[in-house]
C-alpha positions as CSV (number, residue, x, y, z in Angstrom):
1,M,0.0,0.1,0.1
2,E,1.2,3.6,-1.0
3,I,1.6,5.9,2.7
4,T,2.1,9.7,2.5
5,Y,1.7,12.0,4.9
6,A,-0.1,15.0,6.2
7,N,3.1,17.4,7.1
8,S,5.8,17.6,6.9
9,R,5.9,17.0,11.5
10,I,4.4,13.3,11.3
11,E,6.4,12.6,8.2
12,K,9.7,12.9,10.5
13,I,8.2,11.1,13.9
14,C,7.3,8.2,10.9
15,T,10.4,8.1,9.1
16,D,13.5,9.0,11.5
17,E,13.4,5.8,14.3
18,K,15.4,8.7,16.7
19,R,12.5,11.2,16.0
20,A,9.6,8.0,17.1
21,R,10.7,6.9,19.6
22,K,11.8,10.8,20.8
23,E,7.8,11.6,20.4
24,L,6.4,8.6,21.2
25,G,9.4,6.3,23.8
26,Q,10.5,2.6,23.0
27,I,7.5,0.9,22.9
28,G,5.2,3.7,20.9
29,A,8.4,4.0,17.8
30,E,8.6,0.6,17.8
31,T,4.9,-0.3,17.5
32,L,4.2,2.7,14.8
33,A,7.6,0.9,12.8
34,E,5.2,-2.9,13.4
35,R,1.7,0.0,12.4
36,L,3.4,1.1,9.4
37,H,4.8,-1.8,8.3
38,Q,1.6,-3.3,7.9
39,L,0.5,-0.9,6.4
40,R,3.3,-1.0,4.3
41,I,3.1,-4.6,3.2
42,A,-1.0,-4.7,2.8
43,V,-2.6,-4.7,-0.4
44,N,-5.2,-2.8,0.6
45,L,-7.1,-2.3,3.7
46,E,-8.8,-4.9,4.3
47,E,-6.0,-7.5,4.5
48,L,-5.4,-5.9,8.1
49,R,-9.4,-4.7,8.9
50,F,-9.3,-8.0,12.1
51,R,-5.1,-7.6,13.0
52,P,-4.3,-7.1,16.2
53,G,-4.4,-2.9,16.9
54,K,-8.3,-2.8,16.7
55,W,-8.2,-0.5,13.1
56,H,-11.6,0.6,12.9
57,E,-13.3,3.9,10.8
58,L,-14.0,7.3,12.9
59,I,-16.9,8.5,13.6
60,G,-18.5,12.4,14.0
61,D,-16.2,15.1,13.8
62,R,-13.9,12.5,12.6
63,W,-15.4,10.4,10.1
64,G,-13.6,9.5,7.0
65,Q,-10.8,9.0,9.4
66,L,-9.2,5.8,10.8
67,A,-7.5,4.9,13.7
68,V,-5.0,2.0,14.8
69,S,-4.1,1.6,18.8
70,L,-0.2,2.3,19.5
71,R,0.1,2.4,23.1
72,G,-2.6,3.1,25.5
73,L,-5.0,5.7,24.5
74,E,-2.7,6.8,21.9
75,R,-3.9,5.8,18.0
76,L,-2.0,6.8,14.7
77,I,-4.6,8.4,12.9
78,F,-5.6,8.6,8.8
79,E,-7.8,8.1,6.1
80,P,-7.7,6.9,2.3
81,D,-6.0,8.6,0.0
82,H,-7.5,8.5,-2.9
83,D,-9.1,10.9,-5.5
84,F,-13.0,9.8,-3.6
85,R,-13.5,8.0,-0.9
86,P,-14.1,3.9,-1.9
87,T,-17.4,2.9,-0.7
88,K,-19.8,0.1,-1.2
89,A,-23.4,0.1,-2.5
90,D,-24.6,1.0,1.5
91,G,-21.9,3.9,1.7
92,G,-20.5,2.9,3.4
93,L,-16.1,2.7,3.0
94,D,-14.8,-0.2,0.9
95,W,-12.0,-1.8,3.0
96,A,-10.8,-3.6,0.2
97,A,-10.0,-0.5,-2.1
98,V,-8.3,1.4,0.0
99,T,-5.0,1.5,-2.0
100,A,-3.2,3.6,-0.7
101,V,-3.0,6.3,2.5
102,R,-2.5,9.3,4.2
103,I,-1.3,9.6,8.1
104,L,-3.0,12.0,9.7
105,E,-1.7,12.2,13.2
106,I,-0.9,10.5,16.2
107,T,-3.5,11.4,19.3
108,D,-5.2,10.2,22.1
109,Y,-8.8,12.0,20.6
110,H,-11.0,9.9,23.8
């Protein structure tokens, strides 16, 4: 899967191990690296849907975004990176059609 980043700050955290450790601690940085690796090797998002990390769609003011657990309540927030949101006939996200994502942030939205 193709991965892009919303801004240079999140790209730096996701691509620089030292920066990730500084921002997230050792365990958080290791989990982030694992989640990004899972995204990179997946053909589409459906492959990750039921994998460890609680991959899930968000609702409310975060509709259209997805999240996966990092450590504690911190989540890696991302969205499909397509010209049009891939949807099923019922209007829900078509996880199998998502082949590119944009990493938005790492946060505790709870």
